[in-house]
N, C-alpha and C positions, 0 to 999 in steps of 0.2 A: 516765634523760637531761633527760624534761621539766619534772623538779623541777626541776633544773637552771635551765632556764630559766625557772621561775618565780620562781626566786629575783631574780630581773633583777630585780624589781621593788622590791625594797630598794634596787635603783642609785642615779645621782644623776640619771638623766631620767626613773624612775619620776613622779615628781612634773606629767611633763608629757605622758606616754603614758597615764597613763591616770588625771589627774583627771578630766576629762571625763566619766568612762562608773563612776564611781562612782556605781553604780543605787543603791546603798541610802538616799544622798543624796540623789537626785534623788525616793524615792517615801515619805522620812520625813520625818513633820516636814511756764573757758568763756572760752576767748578766741575773739575775733574771726578770720575768717580769711577775707578777700579771695580764695583762693582754692580754697574747699571745691565751689565745683563747677566749677573744670578738668579734668576730667577725675577718672574710679576713682582712686579712694586707698583700699590696700590694707596692712594689716596683714603677712600673712605672702602670699606667692606659689606656688605648684607647678605649673606645665603647667599647666591648663586651669581649679584649684582654687583659690582664696583664701580668704583670714579679712579681712574688713572692722573696721573700728573699733566695730562695734557689737556685734558677735560676738566680738572677742578682748576689750571689755570681760566681756560676759558669761562668757564663757570663764573670767576672771579672778574674775565678783563669785563665782564658786563654788569656788577657788582659795581665795579672800581668807574664803570665810563657813569651810571646811573645817579650814584654819590656823587661823583663830580659835577652833573648836570644838577641835580638839588643844589649844591653849595655853592657852585657858579666859580669853583676852584679844584684844578687840575689833581685831583688827589694819587699818590704814589701805592703802589702796594705795602710799601717801607711806613708810610704813616696811615694807614689803613692796620696794619700790624700792632703798631704803638699805641694805636686806639682801641684794638680789641676786637675790630670786624673780621679778621682774619678766625679766630679764633671763634666767633660766634655764629660767623655764619659753618665751618666745619661741623658747628655740634649741630648744627640746626641741619645742614647734609644730614651726618650721621643720621640722625634723630630720623628725619624724613624718609630717607633709603628705607633704614630699618622698617620702620612702620609698611613703607610701598610694599617690600621683600613678602612681610608678614601677611600684608592684605591680599596679595597673588596667592600666596600660600592658603589661604583662610579661604579663598575663592570668591573672596570682593574684585569682581572684575567687568567692567564697563566695554557694554558692545563696541564692537566697532564701526558701527553705525553713528554711536554716538561721538567719538571720535571726529571722524569723517566731517559730519555736522558742526562742530565745533570749528575746524581747520576752515570750513566754506563761509563761517561768519566773517571773519577776517578782511575786511577790504582792503587791506594792501594786498592780495595773494589776487584778487583782479585786476582783468583789464580795463580799462580805464574807458577804453573807448568801445568796446565792445560786449562790458558787462560781463565776462561768462570767467569763470576760473581759470588762472593762467596759469601753469603746471609749469613752464618756465621761468614767469612773476617768482613765484612760489620758489623754486632750488632757489634765484637767484638771491631773495630776501633772508632767506634761511644761509646760504653763503657766508653775507655778510656778516654776519652773526658767528660763523663759525660751528651753526648747528647741521643737521642734514636732517631729513625728513621723519627718520626713525625717533630720531630724538628727539625733535618735538611733538610725535606721537606720543611716543615712553611720558615726556611730561607730562600732556596731556591725562594721558591715561591716569597718572599719578595724581595729577590735581583733581579728577571727578572723582578718582577715589574716594581720596581725601575729603572733597567737600560733602558727599554722600554719606560716608561714615562720621563724618564730625554733623551736620545737620541729622542724622538718626540718632545720634549722643547728644545734644543739644535738647532735643523735641523730646523726649525720652521722659524727662525727669524737671518739676516743676518745684519753682522754690515756694514753700508756705510763705503768704502774704507777711502772716506774723511776722516775719525776718525782716521783713523793709517797714512794716511798723515801729518794732523795737528799733531799730535805728535811726528812722526819723523822729522819732520821741528823743533817743538819745542825742540827735544831733543836734534839737532846740532846744537843749536842757541850757541852763548856764548856771555858774559856780562863782563865790565867792572865795576866795583864798589871800594867804599870805607867804614868802617866799623869800629863800637867801640865799645868794652861791657863798660855795663851798669850795675854796683854788685850794692848788698846790702848797702856795706860800703858810698857808695858815694849817695845811698839816705836818706841814718841815717834809724837808727833801733825805734820803738818804745817803750818808757817809760811802765812801768809795770799799766797796767788797775786799776781802781778803782771801789771802789765795784761799784758803780754808773753807770759808763760802762758795767763793767760785767753783771746788773741787763737788763740796755737795750739790752746787747747781748742777754740775756736767751730767752728778751723778742721776739727780733728776730726769734729766732731759739726755738720759744715753739713748734710745730709740733713737731719737733726733737725729744727733751727733754723731752716732756710729758711721765710721766710714763702709762703704761699702766694699766688699770684694771685686776687685781688678785683675785681670788677666792681658798679655800681653801676647800675642801670637805671630809667629811668621807662616803666610797663607801661597802654598803653592798654585800658580792659577797659568791655564792650559793654553787659553785660545790666546791667539798673537796677540802682544801690547799696542797701544798707541804709535811705539816708536819702530815696529817690525814693520816691514817693506808690503805692501796689501800683495796678495797671491797675484801671479801670470796667469791672465785668461788668454788661452789662444783663439783663434779667429774660429779654428774649426769645430774646439768648442760653440764659441755664442753661434754658427752657423746652425750646429745640430739645434740646440737651445731654441734655436727664433724656430725653425719649421717643426717643433714639436708646441709650440707655443704660439706661435703668430694669429692663429685662428679665436683664440681667447683673447688677446692683446689687442685686437681690429676694433673698430669704431661698430658696434652692430647696427642693423637698419631699425630705425627709427618711424615711428607710424601719430599721425595727428587725428582724435577720432572720437564718437561720443557714442555708448552703449544704452540703450533701452530694453529693459527688461518687462516681461510681462507675463501671466501665469501660463497663459494656452497659446496653441499653433493658430486658432483664428486670430487672436489680438494681433500676434508676431506678424501674420500675413497683411494685416491691418495697417499696420506700422510700416513696414517695408514698401507699399504700395502708394503709402502719402511721402515718405519720404523722395521716392522715385518718381514723385508730382512735382516734387521741386518744396513741399511744406518743411520750414523752418521745424529742426528737432525738438525744439523746447514748445514750439506749436503742438506738436506730435507728442510730446510727453504728458503736455497736462492735458491733452484730449484722454488721453487712455489711463490718466490718473497716477503718471510713475516720475522718477525723479531723474532727469538726465544724469551719466556718469560719462563725464569727457576728460581726454588724456590729450596730451600735449608731449610731441617726442617722446614716446614711448618704447623702449626695447618689446619686443616679444615675451624675454623673459619675465618681464613686470606683471604678465597677466599669469593668474592663478592658474585658468579654466584651459584647456591644451585647445581644447574644441576653437572655443572662440578667439582663441588666437590662430591655432591652424585658418582659421577665417577669415581674420581681418588681412594676416599676413600675407594670404592668399590669393588677395584682388591684386591681379597685374595692375590696375590704376586706382587711382580715386573714387569710392561708388558707396554703393548699398549692399550689404551683404543677404543673403538670403535668409531665413530665421534659422537660429543656431538652437538648438536645445543641449544647453547647458546642465550644470549641476543643479540650477535653482530656474528653472523657467524655461525661457525661449528668450533668446537675445536678437535683437536686429544692432547693425554696427555700421555707423554710416562713416567712413574714412573720406576726412578732407583733403590731407598732406601726407605727403610721403619724404622723409629723408634716407636717403640709399645707402648703407654702411659704408664706409671705406676701410680700405686694408693698410693695414700697418708697416713702413718701410723696414728693411734690413737697420737702415740708419737710426731711425727714427727708435728703434727699439733698442740698440745696443746702450744706452746706459741703467735702462733697467735691468736687463740681462747679464749685463757687467755684474752689478752690487746683488743679482741673486749667484749666481757663480760662485762672484767673491766670500757670499757668507756660506757657501756651501763649503768650499773651500779650506774656509776659518775650522768651521768645525771638523775636516777631517785632520785638518792640523791638530788641534785636539785632539783631535780621536786619536792618534798615532803620538801623539806624545803621552799620553796616558798611558799607552800599553808598553810603549817606551819605560816609562817611567816607572811601572809596576812592576815591567821586566827586572829593573836595574832594582827594585825592594826588594824581590824573591830573593836577589843574590848577596842581599845583606848588606847593601847601602844605606845609608840616612837619607833624612829628604833633603837635603843640601844637593848632597852627591848627585841624587836619583831625580833631583831637577837639573842639574847642571849637564847630568846625561843625556837626557831627553829633549833639553831646548827651553822647558819652563821655564818659567819665574817668579822670583819669591816677592812677596810683600809684608816687611814686617807694620804691622797694626798698630799704632798707638794704644794705654790699656783703656779695659771698654768694660760694665757693669755686665751681669747676666742679665739684665735688660737693654741691653744693647746701646747705653752710656756713656759718655768720654770723664773724663775728671769733673769739667768745669761744666756738667751737668748735660749739655747739651745731646740732643738725641745723636746716634751714629747710624749709616747710613749702611748697616749690617744684614744681610737676609737670616733669619731664624736658624737653616742647618748650621751656620758658622758659628751660632751663639753655640746653640744646642752642644756639637762637636767639642767647640774650647772648654765649655764646664764639665764634659764626660770625662776630662782626659785630667791626669794629675800635671804636675809640671814634668816639662820633657816629655812627653807625651807626644807622639805622632800618628796622627789617624789614616787612613785607608784612605783612597779616592770616592771622594761621593759627589754624587750626580744632583748637582743645583735646580738645571732644568735641561728640555732636548740641547746637548751640543755642549753643556756647560757644565766641567764640573771641577771641584779643588781638591785641594791635602792641607792640612795642618799643622805643626807645631808649637805647643804650647811650651815659649819661653820664660816668661815669668807667672808665679802667684803673686801676686797684694792678697796677704789674709785681710780681711773683714777687722778693723779697730777703731777703738777708741781714740780721738787725736791728744798729742801733749798740751796743756793747760797752756803751754807758752806761744803755741800755737791757736788759740781760739780766744786766747785773754781779753785783746781792747771787745771782740763780738760780746763774748761771754760776758763783761762787765757791764757795757752798755744795758745788756738785755737785764742781767740785773737787777741794776739801778732801776729798768721801767718799771720789774712786778714789782721792787721795793718799792718804790711814789708811790702805786700806785696802792699795793695795802696802807702806805700809811693813808692814800688821801681818803679809801675805802671806812681804814679804821676811826676818821676823826667824822666822816657824814654818819656813820652809825651809833658815834657818839652824841651828837648833837639835837639826831633825831630820836636816839633814844631818850633826853631829856627834855624834847615833846611830848613824847609817851605818857612820860614820870606827873605830866600837866606844869612842866612849867613856861612860863611865858616867852613867846618867839622872838619878841624885842631882847630882851636879856638871852637869853641864847645866842640872837647873832651879836650882841653888842659883845659879849664875850670872846667873838674872834673878828672883831672890827668888822664885822660883814651887814652890809644896807639891807633892810626889810623891805622888799613890794610886795603895798597892797594893791588887790584888786579886787572890782566886783564885777556882777552880771558879768563873768569872762563868756562867751559862746569858745564852742571847737569846731572855729572858720580858719579860712587862711590870714583875715588880717589879724586875729586872737594869736595866731602861732606866729605872723611876722612880729607884731607887739611886745608879744611874751617870751617869744624861744617854743621849740617845740618838747626839750626837756620838761619846762616847768608846765606845760598842755598837757603831759601826758601824765605826771603823778597827780596833778590838782584834775584830772578826767578817770582818773582807776583805784581811786581812796573813798573809803566813806565820809559821810561828814564830820567832824571834828578830832578824826583820825591825820596823821603827820603822814608825809611821803619824802622820801630821800631817791632820787634818782641818777645815775652816772649821764653829761654827757658830754659833747668836745670840750670845753674848757673846763670840768671839774663836774660837781655833783650840786645838785639844787634840793636843798632840805627846805618844805615849808609843812600847811598843814590848808587842810579845807574846812574853809568857818564855812559855807552855809549850798545849800544846794536848791536852784529853782524850779519845779517841774515845769517841763515843756508845754506852749499852749497847744490844746488841741486841734484848732482852725489850722497854725500855722504848718505844727506835723503832719495832716492830714495831705496837705500840698505841697509834700515831698515825698509821699510814700512810693507816688510812679515813679517818678524817675530814678530814688533809690534804688527801687525794684528792681528798675532796667539795667542800672550799674550790679546790685546786685546780681544777677542775671547775667551779665559778661563777664564777670569778675569768677564767674563758679565754670564757664563754660568756657573759657580759657586755663582756668585747673584743670577743668575736666580731659579737655581734649589734649593737651602736653602731657596729662599722665597718661593716657590711652598710649602717646606716640613713645614716653618713655619707656612703656610697658614694652611694647610691641617691637621697637628696638633691642630690647631686653631680653625680650623671646627669639629672635632672631639670631642673638651675639653680635647687632653690630658693631664697627669700631673703628676709630680713624687713626694715622699716623698721624701728628704735629709738624715732626718733621721733614715726612714726607712733605707736606702741605706748603710749608718755606721753600724749601729745595725749590718743585713747582715755582712756584712763583719766583723763585733766582735769590733771595732774600734770606740774611740771620733772621733767625728767635730774637725778638725784641728783648733788651735787658732792660728789664721793669725790677730793681730792687726796692722792696719796702722795708721801711723799719719793722722791728716789732711790734703785735699787738702787746699791749699794756696787760701780763702776766703771761705771757707768751714764750714758748723756749724757742731759742736761734733757730734757723736753718742751719742743716749740717753743713760743716768745711768741705772742700770739694780741693 
């Protein structure tokens, strides 16, 4: 049954669930936005977990490279978006993250040892000369893929959780063999039948609609056609704008900050060592003695049946046990420590190399300190402007006058809906606080200063309110006429097919019925429900032939119209042939069930944790516009609302 679960990787969700963890792929081988700082923006969020724009772009870069390698063509983000890959990947990532967050909350958490063991299975992380795990090589391989060890460990943890949960889910249920037997019997059954095609020309086409008909059609589809309410606001921004001069930072400020930060900015001392942990002090003394005698650490570890834990170029802060860290970094030179009583057992460390720490100079730290101080200065400017703005408002000044007095800037936003969409339907990058405030005020209403995030403030005035309304007929006439005509043509075609199939039900000969509309009857015998028959006769005819009882007529809609026919005979399956198909059909049905069960579980977990994604933010992260994919309305469907 675990094999069935593994076959889930062939489904449409696999690209999202496993693209980030294709380890062989890891080890082988601008638009301005005035709201960029108003609170965090997430492409995907699920509980306490989230994916920001940079992470989503890095993930999509790996997917893009993988697709490019498979296709032999350099795919662009625009092409992937147009083909639906971006939407599909975003949906799968949202489900995946929602499931992972739910599983963590539910207590499904793989142990750290399992994750470490998985990492140490990857050949690309080992030194080809020594055959040992190479921390530096590990870091380098990940950095080439814009990943960190924490990201990889999280991905492995999520994958482990998914695999174990899915395996348990798939193993918990067995599909009855009777299902497979029935499918095998049905798949080897053959049928005789006759049918003909009913086209639009046979049914006739609708005349051009009148204004009265279009008006009635609008009323029928009022919910879809009604334009939403739009609001237009003037937004007061207190942070320095892109055209403002950057705050001046004095040499004294830089020197003061450097003295405060130089220890944390310096390169710490790093050491390479291996840890051997045993349960008793006696065993630890034996390990230390053998190491001092020159015995290789791997051989010593094998003798006491423990797994050595190598660390390459590791700073002191990376060691979670303070006693071990003190002993390892307390050695004056490379060598062997005495047994260390840690939180678990006794540990002996063999230090092989010491990389001294490097102090950072003032000039090296200057760029980072300058940026840091300028950010702080910008926040102070914003705070001072807010205070001056509020003082001016207290004196009775309007938002515009208060903004001018305080030095704040005003941006007039384009109209947007309550959901944050522009008139053309595209998502607008507006923080929720702006949407909520704009729709809480009436026309002309002015808000107080609202905090969007630390150091970020805004105020707004509602300049215009465009009430929700149904467009005028003249605005939608061409689109409505096309949709109405398509609907009427579909109705006429279905009505004609019903009429002809009704004559067959009444006992009239199929040849006479077909002749009445100048159609040609196709007669077939011993038709099987296989791919060859489907290609020879068409999906629509086969669907009718194998879903109708003997002697009964059928009428099925297809891409080219309707197929009207009759089942003349049903030939039962050959028992021997059917028996041979039971096993493979059982496998296929079990795989299909496993896929559906896992997908249902993913969706339920994501819904439970309230996972969500922002498609507009995803496209902005990739630096592309959402693809325009206009499609003609389906027969009988209402047209999309005009914007």
